[in-house]
N, C-alpha and C positions, 0 to 999 in steps of 0.2 A: 323794766326796760323802759329807757327812755323813749323820746317821743321819734327818734331816731328809728333805734331799734322796731320801736311801733309799725311807723308804713309799712318795713320792710316783712313783719310776722303777719301785718293785713293784706299787705299785696300777694302774698306765698297762701293764705287762706283761702284767698278768692281763686288766685291760680289752681289749687287744688281743691275748690268746692268745699270747703270745711266752713258749715257755718258758726261767726262770729262774728263780737265786735268787739275793734281792739280801740281802750279810750282811759283816759287817766282815770286812776285813782279817785282824786278827789275832782272835781268836774271845776272847778274855780282854781284850780295851778297844774295847769296844762307842760309845766314845766318838771312835774314829778315823776311819780312812778305808773306805768301803763300797766292793765292786765287786759285781756277777752274774757269779753260779757256774753249776756247768753239773749241781751237786750241794748237798747241804746239811752231808756230812760232810768235816769240815777236811781230814781225812789225803790224801780222793782228790779233791777238787774242785778245775775246770780255772776260771779265768777267764776267761769268755766277754763280757764289759762292752762290748769293743768290736762282737761280732756281734748283742749285741744293740741297741744304739746302734743299727745298721746296721737291723736289722727296724725298729724304730721309725721309721725314717726314711720305708725301704721302705712301710710300710705308710699312712702319712701323704703319699706320692707315688701311693698306690694309690686314696687318698679323693680328692685334689685333684690330679690332673695338671695340669700344662701344656697351656695351650692350642698345638696346634702352628702351629708358624713363629714363635713367640712366642721371641725373644730369652731368654738367659739371665743376661742385667745388672741392674744396677742398678736406682734409681728413675730415670724418664726427666723433664728438664725441660721446661718447656716457657709458651708464653705465653698468655692468656686474655683475647680483646680484645673489648669489648663491641659489641653491634649499634649502631654509627651512628644516634644518635636525631633527624635531622635530617631 
């Protein structure tokens, strides 16, 4: 992710209460790629981007659970037949 996407991810993590520090992979190059870490210290941090993204998905699934029995497939196609006006 770039710096702008990182700001959005950081705001989302804070809003959802998910821990993580969003920072550039290379602390000397803020224009490069960014990741989510468990610590702000570049010498000790561990990349937790995948865990943070999984936590975001879990939060949204908690808030919007699928109805029971609904298939997990994509969109459904069908036809709408207007009533007979005779």
